[in-house]
LOMI-479885 format. One line per 3 residues: their letters; for each residue x, y, z of N, C-alpha, C. Coordinates in Angstrom, 3 decimals, padded with zeros to 6 digits. Each point is the difference from the previous one (the first is absolute). Layout:
a) X Y Z X Y Z X Y Z ~ ... .
This chain:
mts) 086.116 -090.204 -006.912 -000.804 000.174 001.208 -001.109 001.013 -000.260 ~ -001.153 -000.313 000.463 -001.130 000.911 -000.154 000.184 001.234 000.863 ~ -000.110 001.170 -000.595 000.099 001.228 000.769 -001.224 000.145 000.889 .
sri) 000.163 000.754 001.074 -001.133 000.210 000.893 -000.934 001.078 -000.524 ~ 000.418 000.703 -001.054 -000.822 001.042 -000.606 -000.153 -000.308 -001.489 ~ -001.084 000.468 -000.571 -000.289 -000.331 -001.399 -000.689 001.176 -000.673 .
dqa) 000.338 000.215 -001.285 -000.647 001.077 -000.757 -001.043 -000.592 -000.949 ~ -000.588 000.853 -000.819 -001.076 -000.455 -000.884 000.496 -001.052 -000.992 ~ 001.193 000.213 -000.565 000.549 -000.976 -000.938 000.261 -001.328 000.714 .
gis) 000.449 000.081 001.242 000.250 -001.207 000.773 -001.279 -000.763 000.288 ~ -001.089 000.722 000.251 -001.299 -000.629 000.227 -000.430 -000.762 -001.252 ~ 000.164 000.630 -001.148 -000.373 -000.632 -001.265 000.793 -001.287 -000.219 .
ary) 001.318 000.051 000.278 000.846 -001.170 -000.212 -000.247 -001.080 001.047 ~ -000.169 000.411 001.251 -000.123 -000.962 001.096 -001.261 -000.846 -000.122 ~ -001.117 000.605 -000.427 -001.272 -000.729 -000.041 -000.434 -000.364 -001.422 .
gvt) 000.826 000.333 -000.979 -000.310 -000.391 -001.367 -001.200 000.709 -000.580 ~ -000.158 001.290 000.306 -001.110 000.776 -000.544 000.549 001.084 -000.916 ~ -000.864 000.549 -000.814 000.431 001.064 -000.899 000.222 001.284 000.781 .
skd) 000.721 000.907 -000.613 000.229 001.303 000.629 -001.321 000.724 000.242 ~ -000.948 -000.193 -000.927 -001.328 000.626 000.144 -000.718 -000.535 001.233 ~ 000.071 -001.334 000.218 -000.638 -000.586 001.176 000.667 000.486 001.280 .
ata) 001.328 000.062 -000.014 000.720 000.474 001.188 -000.400 001.438 000.326 ~ -000.153 000.815 -001.034 -000.430 001.395 000.206 -001.382 000.057 000.627 ~ -000.904 -000.885 -000.476 -001.368 -000.024 000.550 000.023 -000.434 001.457 .
wik) 000.855 -000.966 000.349 000.085 -000.461 001.389 000.416 001.134 000.939 ~ 001.049 000.700 -000.363 000.549 000.991 000.934 -000.930 001.196 000.186 ~ -001.007 000.113 -000.879 -000.966 001.093 000.152 -001.145 -000.356 000.948 .
lvn) -000.102 -001.287 000.377 -001.062 -000.421 000.900 000.252 000.530 001.399 ~ -001.077 000.346 000.689 000.147 000.683 001.285 000.619 -000.878 001.075 ~ -000.144 -001.317 -000.111 000.556 -000.865 001.045 001.319 -000.638 -000.409 .
fpa) 000.578 000.442 -001.127 001.311 -000.513 -000.380 001.062 000.639 000.880 ~ 001.020 -000.758 000.398 001.034 000.554 000.881 000.572 001.306 -000.538 ~ 000.157 000.958 000.893 000.468 001.328 -000.390 001.488 -000.019 -000.335 .
add) 000.399 000.930 -000.878 001.402 000.129 -000.397 000.699 001.032 000.872 ~ 001.321 -000.134 000.106 000.766 001.013 000.719 000.301 001.154 -000.950 ~ 000.831 000.935 000.439 000.248 001.188 -000.824 000.809 -000.305 -001.255 .
rgl) 000.533 -001.231 -000.093 000.720 -000.398 -001.213 -000.871 -000.846 -000.932 ~ -001.271 -000.191 000.376 -000.895 -000.805 -000.813 000.167 -001.492 000.210 ~ 000.626 -000.390 001.102 000.223 -001.413 000.300 -000.967 -000.480 001.065 .
rdv) -000.350 -001.288 -000.066 -000.953 -000.594 000.930 000.611 -001.206 000.698 ~ -000.462 -000.262 001.207 000.483 -001.133 000.771 -000.455 -001.306 -000.664 ~ 000.952 -000.875 -000.327 -000.318 -001.235 -000.716 -000.934 -000.892 000.809 .
arv) 000.236 -000.109 001.316 -000.841 -000.868 000.830 -001.451 000.463 -000.020 ~ -000.204 001.317 000.029 -001.369 000.517 -000.040 -000.636 -000.231 -001.365 ~ 000.777 000.185 -001.053 -000.528 -000.246 -001.344 -000.329 -001.490 -000.169 .
dsw) 000.879 -000.883 000.501 -000.268 -001.437 -000.061 -001.321 -000.339 000.678 ~ -000.212 000.554 001.195 -001.232 -000.280 000.740 -001.218 000.510 -000.757 ~ 000.145 001.170 -000.625 -001.118 000.560 -000.769 -000.326 -000.900 -001.187 .
vqa) 001.019 -000.442 -000.719 -000.236 -000.845 -001.173 -000.631 -001.328 000.410 ~ 000.491 -000.601 001.093 -000.583 -001.251 000.475 -001.487 000.142 000.288 ~ -000.377 001.125 000.602 -001.390 000.207 000.397 -000.869 000.509 -001.140 .
mrp) 000.524 000.933 -000.796 -000.825 000.699 -000.973 000.147 -000.509 -001.435 ~ 001.116 -000.624 -000.315 000.223 -000.523 -001.348 000.638 -001.393 000.099 ~ -000.714 -000.951 000.604 000.604 -001.318 000.239 000.419 -000.723 -001.267 .
qyw) -000.571 000.369 -001.145 000.370 -000.668 -001.242 001.431 000.319 -000.422 ~ 000.607 001.036 000.605 001.379 000.355 -000.323 000.976 -000.423 001.094 ~ -000.450 -000.827 000.915 000.856 -000.485 001.079 000.318 -001.471 -000.234 .
ppk) 001.197 -000.484 000.252 001.157 000.694 000.568 000.750 000.822 -001.049 ~ 000.967 000.810 000.440 000.769 000.813 -000.946 000.799 -000.863 -000.966 ~ 000.398 000.614 -001.089 000.854 -000.690 -000.963 001.373 -000.247 000.626 .
pep) 000.605 -001.183 -000.233 001.334 -000.254 000.555 001.022 000.958 -000.581 ~ 000.918 000.431 000.845 001.048 000.912 -000.453 001.068 -000.769 -000.756 ~ 000.545 000.577 -001.075 001.073 -000.682 -000.734 001.254 -000.106 000.845 .
epd) 000.657 -001.152 -000.084 001.242 -000.194 000.724 001.116 000.782 -000.692 ~ 000.935 000.583 000.753 001.122 000.702 -000.641 000.866 -000.989 -000.764 ~ 000.533 000.433 -001.177 000.830 -000.924 -000.775 001.369 -000.167 000.648 .
ass) 000.747 -000.981 -000.496 001.268 -000.351 000.633 000.999 001.136 -000.078 ~ 000.019 000.711 -001.139 000.986 001.066 -000.173 -000.224 001.121 000.989 ~ -001.282 000.331 000.241 -000.265 001.074 000.949 000.322 -000.435 001.404 .
aqg) -000.189 -001.324 000.256 000.310 -000.504 001.336 001.495 000.025 000.241 ~ 000.834 -000.359 -001.047 001.437 -000.010 000.162 000.553 001.403 000.128 ~ -000.670 000.944 -000.655 000.507 001.358 000.038 -000.469 000.794 001.188 .
ssp) -000.763 -000.598 000.858 -000.525 000.735 001.141 001.090 000.231 001.024 ~ -000.163 001.023 000.754 000.974 000.341 001.034 -000.059 -000.989 001.133 ~ 001.156 -000.409 000.559 -000.017 -000.939 001.119 -000.652 000.582 001.234 .
dkp) -000.053 001.334 000.042 -000.619 000.637 001.163 -001.514 000.025 -000.106 ~ -000.515 -000.289 -001.240 -001.451 000.058 -000.211 -000.640 -001.253 000.568 ~ -001.047 000.107 000.829 -000.606 -001.183 000.599 -000.637 -000.877 -001.061 .
tka) 000.037 -001.308 000.216 -000.644 -000.928 -000.911 -001.512 000.150 000.112 ~ -000.716 -000.604 -000.984 -001.466 000.079 000.002 -000.580 -000.610 001.261 ~ 000.548 -001.169 000.398 -000.531 -000.669 001.188 000.280 000.805 001.245 .
aaa) 001.236 000.561 000.075 000.369 000.734 001.209 -000.774 001.298 000.108 ~ -000.303 000.600 -001.159 -000.657 001.309 000.034 -001.505 -000.102 000.123 ~ -000.547 -001.213 -000.167 -001.454 -000.145 000.047 -000.529 000.388 001.366 .
apa) -001.001 000.851 -000.001 -000.590 000.448 001.261 -001.080 -000.977 000.433 ~ -000.290 -000.087 001.286 -001.083 -000.873 000.470 -001.312 000.402 -000.652 ~ -000.854 -000.978 -000.243 -001.296 000.280 -000.624 -000.814 000.926 000.884 .
aap) -000.557 001.027 -000.618 -000.807 000.950 000.757 -001.349 -000.607 000.348 ~ -000.533 000.381 001.122 -001.317 -000.482 000.408 -001.053 000.530 -000.973 ~ -001.026 -000.790 -000.308 -001.051 000.471 -000.908 -000.620 001.306 000.484 .
vlv) -000.234 000.880 -000.936 -000.601 001.294 000.328 -001.504 -000.079 -000.238 ~ -000.781 000.415 000.966 -001.450 -000.047 -000.118 -000.466 000.977 -001.069 ~ -000.783 -000.484 -000.945 -000.584 000.849 -001.038 -001.489 000.108 000.276 .
tet) -000.501 001.210 000.090 -001.404 000.225 000.311 -000.669 000.795 -001.114 ~ -001.335 000.016 000.034 -000.748 000.725 -001.013 -001.320 000.503 000.569 ~ -000.525 001.051 -000.617 -001.298 000.546 000.374 -001.092 -000.720 -000.773 .
rae) -001.263 000.308 000.319 -001.111 -000.579 -000.765 000.100 000.375 -001.479 ~ 000.333 001.261 -000.266 000.077 000.455 -001.391 001.088 -000.753 -000.753 ~ 001.147 -000.216 000.634 001.086 -000.739 -000.637 -000.383 -001.470 -000.202 .
mak) -000.726 -000.536 000.973 -000.484 -001.376 -000.092 -000.931 -000.149 -001.206 ~ -000.930 000.949 -000.134 -000.958 -000.034 -001.105 000.719 000.093 -001.346 ~ 000.975 000.885 -000.084 000.741 000.174 -001.254 000.809 -001.251 -000.328 .
rfr) 000.611 -000.596 001.005 000.846 -001.173 -000.222 -000.805 -001.184 -000.522 ~ -001.198 -000.207 000.565 -000.815 -001.150 -000.401 -001.031 000.342 -001.070 ~ -000.003 001.265 -000.452 -000.915 000.459 -001.058 -001.460 -000.214 000.386 .
vsy) -000.336 000.425 001.208 -001.387 000.010 000.451 -000.334 001.429 000.412 ~ -001.276 000.268 000.254 -000.385 001.343 000.417 000.435 000.261 001.440 ~ 000.068 001.266 000.337 000.332 000.368 001.384 -001.040 -000.571 000.959 .
nta) -001.277 000.025 -000.389 -001.059 -000.526 000.869 000.180 -001.492 000.259 ~ 000.460 -000.722 -001.032 000.240 -001.427 000.177 001.128 -000.238 000.996 ~ 001.111 000.710 -000.186 001.122 -000.144 000.929 -000.415 000.393 001.420 .
saw) -000.806 001.046 000.114 -000.467 000.426 001.312 -000.858 -001.069 000.658 ~ -000.860 -000.634 -000.816 -000.844 -001.070 000.537 000.841 -001.185 000.462 ~ 001.064 -000.299 -000.734 000.894 -001.084 000.440 000.530 000.268 001.398 .
tka) 000.454 001.229 000.217 000.642 000.313 001.286 -000.964 -000.097 001.172 ~ -001.306 -000.016 -000.300 -001.006 -000.103 001.066 -000.534 -001.420 000.160 ~ 000.502 -000.923 -000.842 -000.511 -001.370 000.028 000.361 -000.687 001.311 .
aar) -001.006 -000.603 000.628 000.212 -000.736 001.244 000.035 -001.494 -000.285 ~ 000.432 -000.780 000.960 000.020 -001.455 -000.157 -001.427 -000.516 -000.143 ~ -000.157 -001.031 -000.828 -001.324 -000.597 -000.188 000.079 -001.497 000.247 .
rnt) -001.091 -000.553 000.514 -000.084 -001.434 000.271 -001.200 -000.594 -000.721 ~ 000.078 -001.298 -000.291 -001.141 -000.670 -000.620 -000.951 -000.510 001.083 ~ -001.025 -000.698 -000.409 -001.008 -000.452 000.971 000.562 -000.992 001.010 .
dgd) 001.133 -000.637 -000.354 000.631 -000.930 000.938 000.970 000.695 000.942 ~ 000.143 001.306 -000.177 000.908 000.746 000.864 001.429 000.054 -000.489 ~ 000.256 -000.571 -001.185 001.356 000.025 -000.530 000.289 001.350 -000.652 .
vva) 001.218 000.492 000.167 000.392 001.269 -000.600 000.166 -000.187 -001.507 ~ -000.735 000.773 -000.789 000.098 -000.091 -001.458 000.710 001.219 -000.592 ~ 000.185 001.028 000.795 000.727 001.183 -000.450 000.580 000.705 001.218 .
kaf) 001.262 000.354 -000.108 000.645 000.721 001.086 -000.239 001.493 -000.148 ~ 000.044 000.690 001.123 -000.137 001.454 -000.029 001.178 000.600 -000.763 ~ -000.243 001.126 -000.630 001.068 000.683 -000.716 001.070 000.440 000.998 .
pap) 001.272 -000.050 -000.400 001.070 000.400 000.928 -000.225 001.403 000.553 ~ 000.364 000.182 001.250 -000.151 001.315 000.635 001.083 000.944 -000.499 ~ -000.311 001.282 -000.098 001.022 000.969 -000.421 001.041 000.209 001.089 .
gpd) 001.136 000.542 -000.383 001.036 000.324 000.969 -000.292 001.310 000.703 ~ 000.896 000.424 000.861 -000.201 001.259 000.737 -000.146 001.216 -000.902 ~ 000.579 -000.096 -001.214 -000.094 001.136 -000.935 -001.267 -000.041 -000.846 .
gqw) -000.883 -000.997 000.272 -001.243 -000.102 -000.758 000.163 -000.639 -001.366 ~ 001.159 -000.617 -000.250 000.231 -000.670 -001.274 000.129 -001.508 000.228 ~ -000.096 -000.756 -001.111 -000.045 -001.461 000.091 001.278 -000.626 -000.530 .
dtn) 000.463 -001.032 000.679 001.153 -000.788 -000.430 -000.357 -000.702 -001.316 ~ 000.760 000.271 -001.062 -000.348 -000.554 -001.312 000.082 -001.528 -000.022 ~ 000.917 -000.587 000.759 000.094 -001.461 000.034 -001.262 -000.612 000.601 .
avd) -000.511 000.623 001.066 -001.224 -000.493 000.629 -001.197 000.200 -000.921 ~ -000.034 001.126 -000.702 -001.081 000.256 -000.958 000.033 -001.033 -001.119 ~ 001.194 -000.268 -000.523 000.137 -000.994 -001.065 -000.539 -001.357 000.437 .
awv) 000.349 -000.417 001.215 -000.440 -001.309 000.494 -001.519 -000.066 000.090 ~ -000.630 001.082 000.444 -001.465 000.029 000.130 -000.654 -000.024 -001.383 ~ 000.480 000.827 -000.907 -000.591 000.053 -001.346 000.179 -001.334 -000.707 .
rsf) 001.184 -000.611 000.151 000.268 -001.287 -000.648 -001.002 -001.060 000.461 ~ -000.355 000.025 001.296 -000.886 -001.015 000.565 -001.480 000.302 -000.211 ~ -000.377 001.279 000.115 -001.427 000.321 000.041 -000.502 000.828 -001.180 .
rpr) 000.889 000.437 -000.871 -000.387 000.652 -001.254 000.853 -000.600 -001.120 ~ -000.146 -001.319 -000.240 000.888 -000.677 -000.952 -000.086 000.554 -001.415 ~ -001.169 000.512 -000.389 -000.112 000.550 -001.351 000.816 001.281 -000.118 .
vwa) -000.041 000.816 001.035 000.795 001.223 -000.001 001.484 -000.358 -000.012 ~ 000.370 -000.997 000.805 001.400 -000.397 000.061 000.466 -000.542 -001.348 ~ -000.847 -000.753 -000.682 000.370 -000.540 -001.316 000.276 001.125 -000.977 .
sys) -000.813 001.039 000.045 000.206 001.146 -000.879 001.296 000.712 000.344 ~ 000.275 000.167 001.278 001.191 000.723 000.464 001.275 -000.769 -000.316 ~ -000.012 -001.300 000.256 001.214 -000.809 -000.134 000.196 -000.557 -001.406 .
gge) -001.037 000.092 -000.825 000.110 -000.529 -001.354 -000.204 -001.494 -000.083 ~ -000.530 -000.600 001.059 -000.224 -001.440 000.016 -001.338 -000.367 -000.622 ~ -000.231 -001.302 -000.124 -001.258 -000.496 -000.556 -001.115 000.204 001.017 .
pqf) -001.143 000.546 -000.401 -001.096 000.206 000.948 -000.588 -001.321 000.481 ~ -000.759 000.076 001.069 -000.658 -001.189 000.532 -001.354 -000.187 -000.676 ~ -000.170 -001.119 -000.692 -001.252 -000.306 -000.673 -000.856 -000.893 000.894 .
akp) -001.320 000.239 -000.021 -000.895 -000.899 000.730 000.084 -001.400 -000.585 ~ 000.098 -000.081 -001.330 000.263 -001.259 -000.708 001.042 000.288 -001.066 ~ 000.931 -000.917 -000.234 001.067 000.258 -000.974 -000.541 000.266 -001.400 .
lpe) 000.724 000.809 -000.747 -000.352 000.226 -001.401 000.285 -001.279 -000.786 ~ -000.955 -000.459 -000.810 000.227 -001.243 -000.769 001.091 000.187 -001.045 ~ 000.687 -001.080 -000.320 001.042 000.055 -001.012 -000.625 000.107 -001.393 .
ghp) 000.761 000.535 -000.915 -000.484 000.141 -001.363 000.918 000.902 -000.784 ~ -000.146 000.011 -001.307 000.835 000.836 -000.849 -000.417 001.456 000.124 ~ 000.968 000.921 000.075 -000.338 001.435 000.144 -000.935 000.529 -001.080 .
kdl) 000.052 -000.600 -001.198 -000.811 000.510 -001.097 -001.305 -000.786 -000.190 ~ -000.357 -000.853 000.958 -001.320 -000.642 -000.044 -001.071 001.079 -000.016 ~ -001.044 -000.192 -000.820 -001.116 000.942 -000.047 -001.123 -000.516 000.895 .
ldi) -000.452 000.850 000.938 -001.028 -000.383 000.963 -001.150 000.994 -000.071 ~ -001.242 -000.503 000.159 -001.147 000.899 -000.042 -000.259 000.587 001.389 ~ -001.008 000.853 000.098 -000.231 000.718 001.252 -000.451 -000.937 001.123 .
gey) -000.668 -001.104 -000.352 -000.383 -000.967 001.020 001.216 -000.680 000.601 ~ 000.957 -000.384 -000.853 001.234 -000.614 000.488 000.821 001.005 000.804 ~ 000.005 001.245 -000.436 000.659 001.086 000.734 -000.572 000.063 001.420 .
gvi) -001.327 -000.045 000.100 -000.642 000.097 001.305 000.326 -001.163 000.917 ~ 000.108 -001.199 -000.554 000.337 -001.174 000.808 001.410 000.144 000.565 ~ 000.952 000.332 -000.865 001.395 000.109 000.434 000.177 001.152 000.980 .
rgn) -000.595 001.144 -000.333 000.166 001.193 000.838 -000.668 -000.181 001.356 ~ -001.237 -000.500 -000.012 -000.710 -000.192 001.263 000.702 -000.991 000.905 ~ 000.475 -001.116 -000.576 000.718 -000.992 000.795 001.270 000.591 000.618 .
als) 000.724 000.803 -000.791 001.256 000.572 000.483 -000.225 001.024 001.110 ~ -001.055 000.804 -000.130 -000.232 001.082 000.963 -000.735 -000.460 001.253 ~ -001.028 -000.825 -000.179 -000.840 -000.348 001.152 -000.215 -001.496 000.189 .
gkp) 000.436 -000.783 -000.980 -000.236 -001.432 000.087 -001.309 -000.437 -000.621 ~ -000.795 000.945 -000.542 -001.291 -000.310 -000.626 -000.048 000.628 -001.386 ~ -000.413 -000.743 -001.019 -000.099 000.558 -001.355 -000.962 001.186 -000.039 .
alr) 000.334 000.986 -000.809 -000.887 001.149 -000.181 -001.003 -000.308 -001.105 ~ -001.228 000.465 000.188 -001.036 -000.218 -000.996 000.306 000.776 -001.275 ~ -000.487 -000.539 -001.137 000.182 000.694 -001.269 -000.622 001.397 000.053 .
stm) -001.190 000.104 000.612 -000.664 001.310 000.084 000.829 000.989 000.819 ~ 000.647 -000.497 001.047 000.865 000.864 000.809 001.178 000.491 -000.822 ~ 000.601 -000.891 -000.763 001.137 000.373 -000.834 -000.406 001.001 -001.078 .
qty) -001.215 -000.150 -000.540 -000.480 000.954 -000.989 -000.109 001.396 000.613 ~ -000.460 000.043 001.244 -000.096 001.285 000.697 001.384 000.592 000.221 ~ 000.950 -000.845 000.434 001.376 000.467 000.198 000.569 000.562 -001.302 .
llr) -000.304 -000.670 -001.111 000.523 000.452 -001.285 -000.574 001.363 -000.375 ~ -001.299 000.172 000.212 -000.635 001.287 -000.300 000.573 001.120 000.863 ~ 000.377 -000.340 001.224 000.552 000.995 000.936 001.520 000.143 -000.123 .
nqi) 000.575 -000.705 -000.954 001.451 000.038 -000.208 000.766 -000.482 001.241 ~ -000.548 -000.997 000.697 000.632 -000.531 001.204 000.814 -001.260 -000.270 ~ -000.052 -000.491 -001.218 000.838 -001.120 -000.407 000.692 000.391 -001.298 .
aqp) 000.907 -000.849 -000.463 000.729 000.292 -001.235 -000.943 000.029 -001.202 ~ 000.297 000.851 -000.938 -000.755 000.033 -001.242 000.392 -001.203 -000.867 ~ -000.930 -000.532 -000.812 000.300 -001.200 -000.792 001.115 000.236 -001.015 .
drv) 000.760 -001.053 -000.243 001.053 000.063 -001.015 -000.561 -000.218 -001.400 ~ -001.115 -000.728 -000.073 -000.609 -000.321 -001.284 -001.500 000.274 000.063 ~ -000.542 000.481 -001.106 -001.445 000.233 -000.111 -000.452 -000.507 -001.362 .
pkd) -001.289 -000.295 -000.136 -000.498 -000.475 -001.301 000.303 000.997 -001.125 ~ 000.271 -000.550 -001.175 000.252 000.779 -001.215 001.235 000.905 000.117 ~ 000.986 -000.410 000.827 001.220 000.798 000.089 001.021 -000.391 -001.078 .
rkr) -000.420 -000.932 -000.898 000.806 -000.411 -001.145 001.299 -000.700 000.400 ~ 000.010 -000.570 001.186 001.169 -000.758 000.435 -000.324 -001.479 000.015 ~ 001.019 -000.806 000.104 -000.161 -001.444 000.025 000.513 -000.556 001.325 .
pev) -000.715 -001.005 000.536 -001.252 -000.567 -000.518 -001.169 000.950 000.216 ~ -001.055 -000.157 -000.790 -001.173 000.849 000.136 -000.691 -000.276 001.338 ~ -000.491 001.062 000.653 -000.736 -000.152 001.261 -001.401 000.556 -000.182 .
fep) -000.939 -000.504 000.787 -001.400 000.398 -000.124 -000.520 000.687 001.251 ~ 000.869 000.264 000.949 -000.307 000.767 001.207 001.316 000.547 000.536 ~ -000.016 000.974 000.903 001.252 000.514 000.553 000.821 -001.125 000.637 .
mwf) 001.293 000.024 -000.240 000.899 -001.026 000.518 001.252 000.667 000.577 ~ 000.593 -000.692 000.965 001.208 000.506 000.670 001.116 -001.019 -000.105 ~ 001.235 000.476 -000.133 001.141 -000.889 000.136 000.142 -000.384 001.472 .
ret) 000.440 -001.209 000.244 000.210 -000.443 001.382 000.962 000.947 000.727 ~ 001.065 000.445 -000.673 000.972 000.878 000.638 -000.618 001.344 000.392 ~ -000.973 000.482 -000.781 -000.688 001.254 000.340 -000.809 -000.173 001.280 .
iyr) -000.699 -001.115 000.098 -000.815 -000.279 001.187 000.881 -000.123 001.237 ~ 001.088 -000.737 -000.109 000.873 -000.218 001.148 000.683 001.299 000.429 ~ 000.335 000.845 -000.981 000.607 001.290 000.329 -000.969 000.869 000.802 .
eir) -001.261 000.028 -000.424 -001.006 000.799 000.719 -000.239 -000.535 001.398 ~ -000.028 -001.316 000.159 -000.227 -000.600 001.326 001.157 000.336 000.932 ~ 001.231 -000.113 -000.492 001.162 000.316 000.843 -000.010 001.474 000.411 .
rrl) -000.349 000.856 -000.950 -000.063 001.424 000.317 -001.085 000.272 001.033 ~ -001.120 -000.673 -000.154 -001.107 000.158 000.952 000.406 -000.449 001.400 ~ 000.774 -001.072 000.077 000.405 -000.544 001.296 001.157 000.760 000.630 .
trg) 000.642 000.869 -000.747 001.104 000.769 000.568 -000.383 001.473 000.071 ~ 000.219 000.714 -001.067 -000.269 001.437 000.046 -001.485 000.313 000.122 ~ -000.807 -000.691 -000.796 -001.425 000.320 -000.020 -000.701 -000.269 001.303 .
mse) 000.541 -000.940 000.797 -000.646 -000.319 001.265 000.893 000.330 001.180 ~ 000.948 000.915 -000.208 000.882 000.388 001.086 -000.777 000.556 001.170 ~ -000.984 000.807 -000.321 -000.776 000.607 001.064 -001.106 -000.961 000.398 .
vde) 000.398 -000.986 000.795 -000.913 -001.034 000.446 -001.105 000.622 000.834 ~ -001.197 -000.563 -000.109 -001.132 000.468 000.783 000.387 000.088 001.466 ~ 000.055 001.200 000.511 000.483 000.177 001.367 -000.974 -000.494 001.057 .
ssa) -001.178 -000.456 -000.424 -000.897 -000.585 000.986 000.623 -001.258 000.596 ~ 000.909 -000.636 -000.762 000.673 -001.194 000.509 000.999 000.342 001.083 ~ 000.351 001.271 000.120 000.968 000.401 001.017 -000.681 000.416 001.300 .
kd) -001.320 000.039 -000.003 -000.705 000.417 001.197 -000.115 -001.154 000.979 ~ -000.254 000.326 001.252 -000.125 -001.043 001.017 -001.183 -000.886 -000.290 .
């Protein structure tokens, strides 16, 4: 039977994380507080993990007791089914703007702008974006409501946070990871993925000079095979840069889109 209280080692075992990760969790300001014995309420920790670390939910199944331990148990000891307590009601997990910014790896100003976002409509009057959830009486935001808003209206940020595939304007074409592509091909693939329009070669040259795209994997006279006569990139290098751009690199979406 799951105890109603849990320690740091129990957190590590229950959610399948390392002791180092469990230590980092309990140091967060919105993690459920421990009692004087260093134990935390399991229901509150469950709610926190569901909201703040969904990739570790649900908990790992508990091992069933073996037959010998079951036979040797005292007849006065309640069975697992009899001792099971009713499921606790979900505990509301809230966060401040600063915690929101840290969780989604955006600036404080970006998180602040999100909280001020109002509903927007298109020219036909249809709602294209909902207003950001209102804070609670304590001035903090329900993490579940924040997650739902970010998932719908900041999909690139959500992809970075959840570890999912980012949303491409056009899908990345198939090909071997070690295909060699020139800067013009890089611009076509990158532009299509980011905006749906190929980027000009001159634009890509500017990006390269400004170190805004990946550096080439191959250059002329690098004594490698096959010989190349201009800078070339592996397909996997290009795709890695595009994914990074669509997640971390573009986390701080132009907040003008959040204005009325």
